[in-house]
N, C-alpha and C positions, 0 to 999 in steps of 0.2 A: 416321662419322654422329658430332654431338660430343654426351656427356651433360651431363645436367638440371645446373645452374651450384649447387645445392646437395653433385652426388656427384663435383664434378671436383678440389677440395679435403680433403675428407676424403673420401670416398672408400661414405660413407654417404648414406643418400636421407632427407632430413627429410619429415616425416609432414606432410601436405596441408590446406591453410587450415583444409578442417572439420573432421577428428582433432585440429588443435588446439584448434578453437574447441570438439570435445563435451568433449576434456580439461581444458578452462578451465572449464566448465560443469560436471563431477564436482564439478572439486575445489571449487568455489563452495560445493553443497553444503552445508545445516544439517544435522547427523544427527539424527537423529528425535530425542534429546532435547531438542536444542536446538529444534528448529522450535516441537515442542510442549510445555514449559515458557517459551519466550520470547513464543510466542502465548497461551498464558495470561495468562503477567507483561503482558504489553504491550495483549492487552484489559481487562484489571483497571485497569490505569494510565490506558485511554483513557476507560475508563468514568467509573470515580473521577474524573476529572479536567469530563468534562462536569456528572456531578451536582454537583458542589461548586458549578461555575460556574452553572448553573441553580438551584440554593439561593439563593448570592451574588446573584441578578437578581432575585431575588423572586419565583421562582418557591414557589408555594405548595402547591400537587395534588403530592402524592407520587406517585401514579399516573401523574401523566404525566410526571414528572421522571425514572422511572422507564421511562415509560415510551423514553421521548428516551435517557438516557443509555445502552438497549441500546441500542440503534444507531448509539455509536459504541462503544462496548464488538465488536461484533459485527464493526463494522471494521476494527478495531483487530486482533482477532481472527484475520479471514483476510488480513489485510495484513503482518502479520510476516515469519511464513518466506520468501513471493515478493520482499519487500525484503529481508530479508538476502542470498538467495540474489544480490539481482540487487547490490545496493553490495559483495562479494564479488567476482561477478563484473565489474563494470567497474571495481577494483579493480585488477585484475589485480601485484597479490600486493606493493603497496605500500600501507598503514599509513595513508600522510598521506592518501593518493585517495578509502583506506576509508573512511577518516572521512565523506569530503565524498560521494562514491558511497552510501552507507547515507544521510548525513543527506539528503540529495534522494532517496532512492528509499523510505527512508521516512515522511518525509512524504508526497508527490505519494501515493502506492500508498495510504496510508491515507487520506488524502481523500480522492480517487478511490474507492475503494472504499467510505468511510461516506456520499459526496455520491451512489453510485450505490444503495444501500439507501434511503433518506431522500427518493430521487425517486421512487421503486419502491411506496414508501407512499404517494406521496404521490398517483402519478397513480392508487392503486387506490382510495382515496379518492373521487376525477373521476372515477373512469371509470363511477361513477351515470350521469352526464353526457354520458355519446362517446355517438359512432356504435355499429353493430350492429361488430363485430371483424373486421378483413381488410380493409373501403375503405380505400378512399383517403383520403377524412375521418378515415376512425378512423386511419390510418397517419399522419396530419398531424397529428394532437388529441393522439397517444403522442409522438407524437418534441417537440409544442411544453412539451407537458406536463410531461415526463423533462428540458427543456431547462429550463425556469422553475425546476425542481423543483430540479434543481442551483444554478443562479444564486443562487438563496432561499438556498438551505445555504452557497454561496461565504460570501455577502455576511453571513446572519443567524449560523447556524451555525459558521465559522471560531474564533471569540472563546469558543466553550464548552474548548479546547485549551487556552489561555494561564491560567497561568504554567503552569499542571502538566505538558501535554503536552509542550511544548517542554522543560524541564525534562528530563524522561523524555528526550525525543529525543534530547540531546545526549548524554545518559550511554547511550542505547542505540547512537547512531554512535560513541561511546569505545568500547565494550566489541567491539563485531565488527571497528574498526579492530584491534585487538590481537588480531584471530580469522584474519585475512587471512591467507590460503596462498597 
């Protein structure tokens, strides 16, 4: 019987695909200090970007500004650690790929989490006019209200990230590219 291809030339068994992926996933994980401090800083930057954007757009009610900016901060808080992990995991140890992967992961996950949070607040407001919970009509109302809220966030809410969050995104991607293992 022939030996597997990996043992014919070297005599050692190469770990399986799942073991290699697991090892890469463990190496990509940020340590707890990076995750906590980075998440807090990213949340502060996302909240500040939204807060300043809303004030410059002419919002006068500070309670509403703070309420809306809190969603951006919460989205940043939740999104940072998984995005940094994904950026490192997808980079496969290359700094140039680490920048690109982190840039995309951090942007997409931050926007997605923030849109999901905003959509649930939006849905919560409209729930008073929805059908009884867990009926077929309620599922349609839930799905379309959530989809409408996400669309509205993408159309109206994304501009709150520009320019401060964009600059922070470049800085965070550059920082993470230097930490790729």
